[in-house]
C-alpha positions as CSV (number, residue, x, y, z in Angstrom):
1,M,21.8,-2.4,-4.9
2,S,18.4,-1.1,-5.9
3,E,18.3,1.1,-9.1
4,F,14.7,2.2,-9.1
5,V,13.1,1.5,-5.7
6,H,14.9,2.9,-2.6
7,L,14.2,2.4,1.0
8,Q,15.1,5.6,2.8
9,P,15.0,5.3,6.6
10,D,14.9,8.2,9.1
11,T,12.3,10.2,7.2
12,A,10.9,10.9,10.6
13,P,11.1,8.9,13.9
14,G,10.2,5.3,13.1
15,V,9.2,6.3,9.5
16,A,10.9,5.4,6.2
17,T,10.2,6.5,2.6
18,I,9.9,3.9,-0.2
19,R,10.9,6.0,-3.1
20,L,10.0,4.9,-6.6
21,D,12.3,6.6,-9.1
22,R,12.3,5.2,-12.7
23,P,12.3,8.1,-15.2
24,K,10.2,9.2,-16.9
25,M,6.9,7.7,-15.8
26,N,7.9,5.3,-13.0
27,A,6.8,2.4,-15.2
28,L,6.6,-0.9,-13.3
29,S,9.0,-3.1,-15.2
30,N,10.0,-6.6,-14.2
31,A,13.1,-5.1,-12.6
32,V,11.0,-2.6,-10.6
33,S,8.7,-5.4,-9.4
34,A,11.8,-7.4,-8.2
35,E,13.0,-4.3,-6.3
36,I,9.6,-3.8,-4.7
37,A,9.7,-7.4,-3.5
38,A,13.3,-6.8,-2.2
39,V,12.2,-3.7,-0.3
40,A,9.3,-5.6,1.2
41,G,11.7,-8.3,2.4
42,E,13.9,-5.7,4.0
43,L,11.0,-4.0,5.7
44,R,10.0,-7.3,7.3
45,G,13.4,-7.4,9.1
46,R,13.4,-3.8,10.2
47,S,11.9,-3.4,13.7
48,D,13.2,0.3,13.7
49,I,10.8,1.1,10.9
50,R,7.2,1.1,12.0
51,A,5.5,3.0,9.2
52,A,6.5,3.9,5.6
53,V,5.4,6.3,2.9
54,L,5.4,5.0,-0.7
55,W,6.1,7.9,-3.0
56,G,6.8,8.3,-6.7
57,G,8.0,11.9,-6.5
58,P,6.3,15.2,-7.0
59,R,5.2,14.7,-10.6
60,I,3.9,11.1,-10.9
61,F,3.2,8.1,-8.7
62,A,3.4,5.4,-11.4
63,A,1.9,5.3,-14.8
64,G,1.5,1.5,-14.9
65,A,3.3,-1.6,-16.0
66,D,6.0,-1.3,-18.7
67,I,4.0,-2.1,-21.8
68,K,7.2,-2.6,-23.8
69,E,7.7,-5.8,-21.9
70,F,4.3,-7.2,-22.8
71,R,4.1,-10.0,-25.4
72,P,0.4,-10.6,-26.1
73,G,-0.6,-14.0,-27.4
74,R,1.5,-16.0,-24.9
75,S,0.0,-17.5,-21.9
76,A,0.8,-15.8,-18.6
77,G,3.0,-17.6,-16.1
78,G,5.8,-19.0,-18.2
79,D,9.3,-17.8,-18.3
80,D,8.7,-16.4,-21.8
81,S,5.5,-14.5,-20.9
82,G,5.4,-10.8,-21.3
83,A,2.6,-10.4,-18.8
84,P,3.7,-8.6,-15.6
85,V,2.9,-11.6,-13.4
86,S,5.8,-10.9,-11.1
87,L,4.2,-7.6,-10.0
88,T,1.3,-9.6,-8.4
89,G,3.6,-11.3,-6.0
90,A,5.6,-8.2,-5.3
91,L,2.5,-6.2,-4.4
92,R,1.3,-9.0,-2.2
93,Q,4.6,-9.1,-0.4
94,L,4.4,-5.3,0.1
95,E,0.8,-5.5,1.3
96,C,1.8,-8.1,4.0
97,V,4.7,-6.2,5.6
98,P,4.0,-5.5,9.3
99,Q,4.5,-1.8,9.0
100,I,1.7,0.6,8.2
101,L,2.1,1.8,4.6
102,I,0.8,5.0,3.2
103,A,0.9,5.9,-0.5
104,A,1.5,9.6,-1.3
105,V,0.0,9.9,-4.8
106,N,1.0,12.8,-7.0
107,G,0.0,12.8,-10.6
108,Y,-0.9,9.5,-12.4
109,A,-1.6,6.2,-10.6
110,L,-2.7,4.2,-13.5
111,G,-2.9,0.5,-14.2
112,G,-0.1,-1.2,-12.2
113,G,0.4,2.2,-10.4
114,C,-3.2,2.1,-9.1
115,E,-2.7,-1.5,-8.1
116,L,0.5,-0.5,-6.3
117,A,-1.3,2.3,-4.4
118,M,-4.1,-0.1,-3.4
119,A,-1.6,-2.5,-1.9
120,T,-0.9,0.0,0.9
121,D,-3.0,0.7,4.0
122,F,-3.9,4.3,3.1
123,R,-3.8,6.5,0.0
124,I,-3.1,10.2,0.5
125,A,-3.8,11.9,-2.9
126,A,-2.7,15.2,-4.3
127,D,-5.4,17.3,-5.8
128,D,-3.8,16.6,-9.2
129,A,-3.8,12.8,-8.7
130,V,-5.5,10.6,-11.3
131,F,-6.3,7.0,-10.7
132,G,-7.5,4.3,-13.1
133,Q,-7.3,0.8,-14.5
134,P,-7.1,1.4,-18.2
135,E,-6.1,-2.2,-19.2
136,I,-9.4,-2.9,-20.9
137,L,-8.4,-0.3,-23.5
138,L,-5.4,-2.5,-24.4
139,G,-7.6,-5.6,-24.7
140,I,-6.5,-7.0,-21.4
141,I,-7.6,-6.8,-17.8
142,P,-5.8,-5.7,-14.6
143,G,-3.3,-8.4,-13.7
144,A,-1.7,-7.4,-10.4
145,G,-4.7,-7.2,-8.1
146,G,-6.9,-4.6,-9.6
147,T,-9.9,-6.8,-10.1
148,Q,-9.7,-7.9,-6.5
149,R,-8.6,-4.9,-4.4
150,L,-10.6,-2.2,-6.2
151,P,-14.0,-3.9,-5.4
152,R,-12.9,-4.3,-1.8
153,L,-12.3,-0.6,-1.6
154,V,-15.1,0.9,-3.6
155,G,-17.7,-1.8,-4.0
156,L,-18.2,-4.4,-6.8
157,S,-20.6,-2.4,-9.0
158,R,-18.5,0.8,-9.0
159,A,-15.3,-1.2,-9.5
160,K,-16.9,-2.9,-12.5
161,E,-17.8,0.4,-14.1
162,I,-14.3,1.8,-13.6
163,I,-12.5,-1.4,-15.0
164,Y,-15.0,-2.1,-17.8
165,S,-14.7,1.5,-19.1
166,G,-11.0,2.0,-18.4
167,R,-11.8,5.6,-17.5
168,R,-9.7,7.8,-15.2
169,V,-10.8,8.8,-11.7
170,S,-10.0,12.2,-10.3
171,A,-8.7,12.8,-6.8
172,T,-12.1,14.3,-5.8
173,E,-14.0,11.2,-7.0
174,A,-11.4,8.9,-5.5
175,L,-12.0,10.4,-2.1
176,A,-15.8,10.3,-2.5
177,I,-15.8,6.5,-3.4
178,G,-13.1,5.4,-0.9
179,L,-10.2,4.9,-3.3
180,A,-8.4,7.7,-1.6
181,D,-8.4,8.5,2.1
182,A,-7.5,12.2,1.9
183,V,-6.8,14.9,-0.7
184,H,-4.3,17.7,-0.2
185,P,-2.6,20.3,-2.4
186,A,0.0,18.6,-4.6
187,A,3.0,20.4,-2.8
188,E,1.8,19.2,0.6
189,T,0.9,15.6,-0.2
190,Y,4.1,13.9,0.7
191,D,4.5,15.9,3.9
192,Q,0.9,15.1,4.9
193,A,1.6,11.4,4.3
194,V,4.7,11.5,6.5
195,A,2.8,13.2,9.3
196,M,0.2,10.5,9.1
197,A,2.9,7.8,9.2
198,E,4.5,9.5,12.2
199,R,1.3,9.1,14.2
200,F,1.2,5.4,13.4
201,A,4.9,5.0,14.1
202,A,4.4,6.3,17.6
203,G,1.6,3.7,18.2
204,P,1.9,0.4,19.9
205,A,3.0,-3.0,18.5
206,A,-0.7,-3.8,18.5
207,L,-1.0,-2.0,15.2
208,R,0.8,-4.8,13.3
209,H,-1.5,-7.4,15.0
210,A,-4.6,-5.4,14.0
211,K,-3.3,-5.2,10.4
212,T,-2.8,-8.9,10.3
213,A,-6.2,-9.6,11.8
214,M,-8.0,-7.4,9.3
215,N,-6.0,-8.1,6.1
216,D,-5.8,-11.9,6.6
217,G,-9.3,-12.3,8.1
218,F,-11.2,-10.2,5.6
219,D,-12.0,-13.1,3.3
220,L,-12.2,-15.9,5.8
221,P,-15.4,-17.4,7.1
222,L,-16.5,-15.5,10.2
223,D,-15.6,-18.3,12.7
224,D,-12.1,-18.6,11.2
225,A,-11.6,-14.9,11.2
226,L,-12.6,-14.7,14.8
227,E,-10.1,-17.4,15.6
228,L,-7.4,-15.3,13.9
229,E,-8.5,-12.2,15.8
230,T,-8.2,-14.1,19.1
231,A,-4.6,-15.2,18.2
232,E,-3.6,-11.7,17.3
233,F,-5.3,-10.3,20.4
234,T,-3.4,-12.8,22.5
235,A,-0.1,-11.8,20.9
236,A,-0.8,-8.1,21.4
237,F,-1.9,-8.6,25.0
238,A,1.5,-10.2,25.8
239,S,3.5,-7.3,24.4
240,E,5.4,-4.7,26.4
241,D,3.3,-2.0,24.8
242,A,0.2,-3.6,26.3
243,R,1.7,-3.4,29.8
244,I,2.6,0.2,29.1
245,G,-0.8,1.1,27.8
246,V,-2.8,-0.5,30.6
247,K,-0.6,1.0,33.3
248,S,-0.8,4.4,31.7
249,F,-4.6,4.2,31.4
250,V,-5.0,3.3,35.1
251,E,-2.6,6.0,36.3
252,H,-3.2,8.9,33.8
253,G,-6.3,8.1,31.7
254,P,-6.6,7.3,28.0
255,G,-4.3,8.6,25.3
256,K,-1.2,9.3,27.5
257,A,0.9,6.2,26.9
258,R,4.3,6.4,25.2
259,F,4.8,3.1,23.4
260,V,8.1,1.4,22.4
261,G,6.8,-0.7,19.6
262,R,7.4,-4.1,21.3
């Protein structure tokens, strides 16, 4: 039974909420990391959930890793390490689920919280949202994907400046540089993310093939990435949704198909 991370289905048709709820600041402890990984595992087996909103509540998304669990001076990776190495694997598992994931970010998304948001497909930010990777101010560096995902989103030079300085990034700046995909009033952020998730949940099974092709192909040599795309195209083309979509296009024109997610 999850204590801090709850998968709440039926938020909307085909949409679930992944609710992070660890008072007071949603700190990402080792226990929270394990629960994130467990939720990712459950999502992989849920064909009824086609999109999900990751939300930390109306006040705060996640203020970062639980610093009380850090034990500097020991090498990362051992059983006695205080570094939050388990968070890296948990976020990778979350990133790779077939569902479209949308982070609804209210308040702080700092350190591990920013890394958590970046592991989703889209980030819908409240106008009070604050992003950042402040690890350098502790004498360490981001350790759950921040040095890798942030440059992929905002460019290498800008990511270096943010990480080297440890400064905070406002919602307005996050939108301007590509760290956020939309900004809404704080009270509307979760609902806006759910509405976006609903649109994807109504889409075809091809969405998960597109996600795999882009996520897994991004860092491959072009020839290998094109081979991956061909494999995912072939799988999508064989789906029931492809038959529905083509038939609907021929008979009614574009944009009229009602997909079933298979």
